[in-house]
C-alpha positions, 0 to 999 in steps of 0.5 A: 119816894118812888113805886112800890113794887106793889103799884109797879106790879098794878101798872103794869097790869092796866099797861098790858091790858092794853095787849092785843093782834095787830091790825091795819089803820090809816091814819090821816092829816095830822089835825090839833088836839085829834087823831083821825084814822080809817079803820075797813073803810070806815073814818073815826075823828077821835080827842088825842087824850083818847089814843095810847100809843102801841107799838104795833100800830093798832088804835086804841081808846083809853076811856074813865067809866062811868063818863068815858072822859078819855084817860089815854095817858099816865103821865100823871102817875105818880108815888102817890096815885091811888092805881087801884081806884084809878085801874077799877076806872079804865076802860080799854077799847080796841077798834079793828076790821071784823072778822068774817071768819067769828062774829063776837055775838057767835063766839060761846056757841062755835068757840067757847062752848065745848071748854066749859064746865057743866056746872054754872051760877048766876053773878050780878048784873043778871049774868051766868058765869061759868069756869073753862075746864083745866087744860083747855086753853082758856084754863083759868078763866072764867066767862061771864054771860046773857043767857042762853047763848051769850049773844047779848054779852060775854065776857071771859075774865081771869078767876080770881087769885087773891095771892095774884099782884097785877088786877083781874080783868075781864074782856068782851067783844061785839060788833058796831058795824064793819068794825069788832070792838074789844072791851078790857076791863077791871072785873069789879065793872062786871055787873055794869056791862051793860053800861061799858056796852052802851057808852063804848059805842057812843063814843065810837058813834060820835067818833065815826066822820 
């Protein structure tokens, strides 16, 4: 028996997380079991099992939370796979050259603040949450951040919607040297934001050559 429509929708949601703007990467000589890539003059060597192919040429690493083991392939997905559980632990990590126009730590103050509703509420993990106002470029999203301005952490997430068939997801960014790092993950992991960011940092640092 094939995948149900719900499973197909969930798998499509996982794949959709990988969408991001193209970046320029330089792929080095192939090494058995590893990918060697240069971004912003920084050389990285990562196990091929982390790498998820993309049509736009960007480097994307896929890890399983909380151990950050490789999870770059979906060949094991079949009709018996618990996609809800699988998705809940998958973290997409996209690396690109640092944007000279906007540091991710300043994104809330310089970009998001003007579009946020003034009302806020607390969220597990010590985060503050605010919704984006209707009619804004981020309508339908919510922002979860560390007070006061989200410099330590800020994630933009889709507003919860029980009728939506695809998983609810979040996007967070931080800068590591000359690299901007984007994390895409299930909203269920939001309260563990510190472990998510620290795990991604360790993985990237370990890959540096």
